[in-house]
Each structure stands twice: as C-alpha cells, then as structure tokens.
Phi, psi and omega in degrees: 000129182287137178273149180279123180281151181284120182287163179296337180288331182271345182290137176287149175228157185233146182218143178280128180284350180268310186245351179085007179295139184243150180207164182270348179224160184282140175229147178284333181229133180286122180288349181274308182253001176063025179269143182265141173069024182252357181273118183233154181279145173208162183290128180287129180291152177290145182284124180231153176251143181255123179277151178300139181237182181285134182280150179281327177209145183290147176289137182238155170301142188299332178290342181262358179285133181282114180272357181290341179290342179260023178285130183284146176248134184294144177272353184090355178243102187303320181292327176289321176297327180299318180286323181288344182093029179119344180144193181264131178276135177303129183089354180278148178240122182243144179245123177248119183240146179186166181291157178298135178084003182282340177117023181296311182295323179295316179296313184289330175293323175294319177297320181297318182289319185282337179271348181284140179205183180298321182270343185230104176276153178236134177245121179252114180251123179249132177248358182249338182233167173276164180297325180293325178294319178294324178297321178297319178293322179296323176295322183291321183261007179058052179247053180252127178212142181294339183258014174257119182254143185234137178214145177247107183218151173233004180252132183296319180298323178292324178296316178294328175295321176296327178295320178293326184280318186271325185054061183280160171268341179222128175247130175240122183242118184234097001234171185290335180284349181262352181265137181222155175252129181292344181277352182246133177286150178117157180281156176301137182097347177286171185297315182295319181290316180296321179294319180292315181296312180297320180295319179295319181288326177294317178298317179295322180294316181292320182291324184263357187056043184253131175282144183227134175242119180252138176263132180239148176277166177233157177276179180292342177274356180095356179279158179292129183288157179090185182291146178292347179303327181297321180293330179282331183285319186282165182272328184226135175238122180241145178246126181256115187239159175156148175280129182295344178268358179242163182275339187283138173228139182238136173248116181250145174271119177266323178214136181206110179282350184244004181191192182275159176254014181269352184273151178227132176259133182251134181227155175242122180265125180219184185295329183272003180131216183225134181231148178284149180243106177287333180227082186276359186299333180296337179288339187257010182238150175256123181276119179213155181273330182242150178288143182240137177299147176087013178237142177210144181256147177219171177239116180255156178251116172259098190072243174252007184261123176278136179229131176275124182233155182247131176253131180240144178221148179217131179237133180223160178296134182277141178258003181232159182298324180255105182300150181280148174228102184242132180231152176215117182084357178235152177285127182299323181295321181288323176295320177296322177296318179296323176297317179296319179295319179295321181288319185273317184265328181264357177062029175256080190277346184286351180296331183293342183254009184238152172288134184234127178239130179225143184203169172249167182256137174086006179084005179286146179249123181255114181237348182280150182295344182296344179273000183301315183297319178294321178296314181296318180291324177295318178294319179293322178294321178291322181294323181267357182055040182237122179286147174285159177301147178291156178060036179247134172238147181237129183225127176158152175267138182250125177272171181291339176277000179090000180282151178257117186261161180285152177231167181279153174068033182296319182295321179294321179294317179294322179296321178292318178296320178294322180296328181272003173099010178278138188248350184223138181219140171256121185223162173293176181295150177058067181281348182091208183291130183255136177301142181295139179085003180249130179272121182243124179252122178273130181240137181264330181210183182291334177297317176294322182291324182288348180287349177286342175288137180303136186296321184295325181268335183295331179291342182281354178296125185294134176248157184295320182290328179289324180293327180292328178292000000 
C-alpha cells in the first residue's frame, strides 16, 4: 500500500521576525541578521505560478520618462529640506526614528503646519496621543493652520478612510508601530502588522502622489525598532538625535532615494517649540574674554556641514589609587589613546597620576579622528596650566607614533573657521588652499603641536623625574 507523502502545504516553515529570512528548519540564530531567538514557525504558503497580466503603463526609453513628477516640494522648514534633498517628493514615504522625548512629534507638527496651504492639505494622524493633547502642543509651538487636519486613530482602515475624506498632499503618522489592521493577526508593531500597515500606506502614497512621513520607535541601542523590512520598504530613513539635557537636535539621513545622505539638519529645541539653526556653531563655543587653560577648538564635519566645537579638559590631583577618567561628548577610547601618546611621545608623564575630566560644550558629540589633535592639546594645556593662544583651531588625527595625519575636508573646515573669525590653525601637512588672512601652521607630530604652548609656562608641566627629586 502506497504511503501518503507530506505535501508542501503541510510542511512547517520558519521565518525570522526581524528581517523576514525564511528556512525549512528551525535555527536559534538568524544567519541573515544575526539575531537570536527570532526564528519562528509559520505555515508555508502553497506554491503558485503567476501568469502574465496586463501592464499598467508601457515601458519607455529612460530618456523619454518625465522626471518632473519627482520634483521635491518644500516643507517650509529649511533645515528639514536640507536633509531631504530639497523637500518631499510626491509619493515618497519617509521614516523618522529617534529616542523617546527627543522631539520627533514637535518637529513633525511644525512641518505639518508650515507645509499646509490652500493647494496642499496636511493630515496629521496620531496613534499615541489624543487629539486634544496634540492641539495643546500645537498651541504652544504656534502650529495652527486651517489646512492642517488632525485625527487620532489606531486602525489602518480608519486611516485610509481619512485619506479619502481629506485628500491630503502630506500624511504624517505618529507612529507606525501603533497602527494595526484587524485583518492581520498579531499585536501592533509586529512584523506582520508593520508590513501590512507600511505596504498599505506606500500603495496609497504612490496612487495619490501623496508624501508620507512615518514616525518610528528605536531600541535601547539606538536602532530602529521592529523588523528591518520597514527600512527597505520606505524611500527615506532619517535619524533624529540629541541629548535630552541639551538644546541641540540633529537630523541625519540614513537612506535617501532622492538625494544624498551626507547632509545634517541642526535644530534647537526650546519651550516655544523647535527652530532650525543655519549657523549652529555658536552653541558649541564658550564666549569668554580671556583664554583659559584646558580648552581647545576644532572643526568637525557633521555630514558635509563643518561645525566649530570646543573641547575642554581638567586635571586635578587624585585622592584615590586609581585616578578617574571621565568623558562627556567624547569617546573614552580616543581620550585614553591621546593620554598615552602625550605620556610616551610628549613626555608629559604626570597625567597618569591625576584625575582627568574631558568634555565638549553644548552637547555635541565628537567621534571622528579629526578631533584628536584638539583633545591632545586640551589635555596638555590643562596639565601645564597654560592657555592656548586665542583664535586657534586644531585639526588632525593623531597616531600612536605621535604623527599627525591628514583628514578629509580640511579646506572646508578652514573656511568655516575663517568665517567665524579664527586667525590661526594647526593642521597636518599639505592642507591645500588656505583662506586669505589666516595663519596656518603645518605640524608633523605631537612635538610640533606642543610648541604652540608658551615656553615659559610649558616648563611648569610636572614631569615624573622632577617629582622624584
């Protein structure tokens, strides 16, 4: 008697809830996204073949395709347009992700009000707050407009119904993880729900030539919460960053099908709302009349935008056997490397026995190697209690051998420093074209860089051999 074989419909199949990778057997770790415990069983779909169907539009030579349909429309917020590549393209879907309380809803409510007009209506759908709560925020930041429509919904069908009633040019959904479809099993925010919600909104955006802004949650590691499938479906992915204790907020482009991802938008969050900063360097500097030991200025690149930032350092006698090493806004590993270079190459050996505190001003985070020279000079200035010359900026990467290496965008950095009134710069060799009226000193190693400290005071830096005497 012939035995009945197990059909493909009855065979179990497994799928990763993070990235959607599929397999025929269970695995503890997904080989695609390297996530643990995300492979779950689901019913394998029956194998079907798709017959050729009628095309919606004929294929054309690429030179005959009308590109005017992808022309961006300004949102009314210049800094936001800067990151988007000029504005929102009709039919484009953008995802804005950020930590709780960083100001995502405030920014998008301001964008919604400023982009609304007689010809372009805006629909703001909130799934996390009530309509009255959003209205109170709109009153506070003065984001009231007759062409801005507000709805509080958590059902996908209701959101699509609002689209038919309002017919907006811009849809803002806060947030995509709170919207669910009753026809799909699973809790809101799961892979099946997010895929259904995102797919329905993307189809509606393309059909109506409507721009869509989706708000996304992030995990404790800073990554966008939920399946990575969402990032692949949307056209633009933006990251909203900032320390909740500081005023500065940065919008970075992670993915952009309509522009570059090198641009960064700077905003200032205050009680009256959020405003764009065309010249944010003033937030990262301390205004003082006299030079103070332990401070050094550098020019960092956020995307393609140069920003002048201030590095501060303080050294005090340690009261414990293991001296403290505290950083804020700087990478601890890079500060430790600069301390080692100063002790070995710069002969400032007393740093190992003192408590050292280093920080940036204004909440800016410096992670690029171009800030190494400024960190090293700030530490050396603090150790010798000698202020650096005024109007000095330091740019360069420092290697473990004490050499100062070249970095990208030196000319752009020098132009920004010159525009803000700085007259002297320490840079690696071959900086290129120098702004007129600016003194540029090329340094090959830390020995050359430390010569900017006044000689009379530089000798007062404690050395290990002098302390033994």
